[in-house]
C-alpha positions as CSV (number, residue, x, y, z in Angstrom):
1,M,-14.3,-7.2,-25.7
2,A,-13.0,-3.8,-26.7
3,L,-13.6,-2.3,-23.3
4,M,-11.6,-5.1,-21.6
5,S,-8.8,-4.7,-24.1
6,L,-8.7,-1.0,-23.4
7,I,-8.6,-1.6,-19.6
8,L,-5.7,-4.1,-20.2
9,L,-3.9,-1.6,-22.3
10,L,-4.3,1.3,-19.8
11,G,-3.3,-1.0,-16.9
12,A,-0.2,-2.1,-18.8
13,A,0.7,1.5,-19.5
14,S,0.3,2.4,-15.8
15,A,2.3,-0.6,-14.7
16,I,5.1,0.3,-17.1
17,N,5.1,3.8,-15.7
18,K,5.4,2.5,-12.1
19,A,8.1,0.0,-13.1
20,R,10.2,2.7,-14.7
21,K,10.1,4.5,-11.3
22,G,11.3,1.4,-9.6
23,Q,8.0,0.6,-7.9
24,W,7.9,-3.1,-8.9
25,Y,5.4,-4.2,-6.4
26,T,3.0,-1.5,-7.3
27,A,3.4,-2.3,-11.0
28,G,2.6,-6.0,-10.3
29,G,-0.3,-4.9,-8.1
30,I,-1.8,-3.0,-11.0
31,F,-1.2,-5.4,-13.8
32,L,-1.7,-8.8,-12.3
33,P,-5.4,-8.4,-11.3
34,I,-6.3,-6.9,-14.6
35,L,-4.5,-9.7,-16.5
36,G,-6.2,-12.3,-14.2
37,V,-9.7,-10.9,-14.8
38,D,-8.9,-10.8,-18.6
39,V,-7.8,-14.5,-18.6
40,M,-10.6,-15.5,-16.3
41,L,-13.5,-13.9,-18.3
42,F,-12.4,-14.1,-21.9
43,D,-10.3,-17.3,-22.0
44,G,-12.0,-19.2,-19.2
45,V,-15.7,-18.3,-19.4
46,E,-16.0,-17.8,-23.2
47,R,-14.1,-20.9,-24.1
48,H,-15.5,-22.9,-21.2
49,S,-12.0,-23.8,-20.0
50,S,-12.0,-24.3,-16.2
51,L,-8.1,-24.4,-16.2
52,L,-7.9,-20.9,-17.6
53,F,-10.6,-19.7,-15.4
54,W,-8.8,-20.8,-12.2
55,L,-5.5,-19.5,-13.7
56,G,-7.2,-16.1,-14.0
57,V,-8.4,-16.3,-10.4
58,A,-4.9,-17.2,-9.2
59,L,-3.4,-14.3,-11.1
60,A,-5.9,-11.9,-9.6
61,A,-5.3,-13.2,-6.1
62,V,-1.5,-12.9,-6.5
63,G,-2.0,-9.4,-7.8
64,F,-4.0,-8.4,-4.7
65,G,-1.3,-10.0,-2.5
66,V,1.4,-8.0,-4.3
67,E,-0.7,-4.8,-3.9
68,F,-0.8,-5.5,-0.1
69,I,3.0,-6.0,-0.1
70,A,3.4,-2.6,-1.9
71,Y,1.1,-1.0,0.6
72,R,3.1,-2.4,3.5
73,R,6.4,-1.3,2.0
74,T,5.4,2.3,1.3
75,R,3.4,2.9,4.5
76,P,5.2,5.2,7.0
77,P,6.4,3.5,10.2
78,M,4.1,3.6,13.2
79,P,5.3,5.9,16.0
80,Q,6.2,4.0,19.2
């Protein structure tokens, strides 16, 4: 529990740092998967709540999608 809380705290600090630089997609790509795994494991699995488990899975999936968008936006254009 303490390790996951530490990971959530460090992920939030990293996301805040990216958001202050204006890199909103990267901030979401960092924070959403961490939050999703936290909700999925500690609220969904420990409390046996399937709704919270699937909410965590959805948050993680959206976070990975946002990370892909951030990658596409920062990638240099392909030479033609």
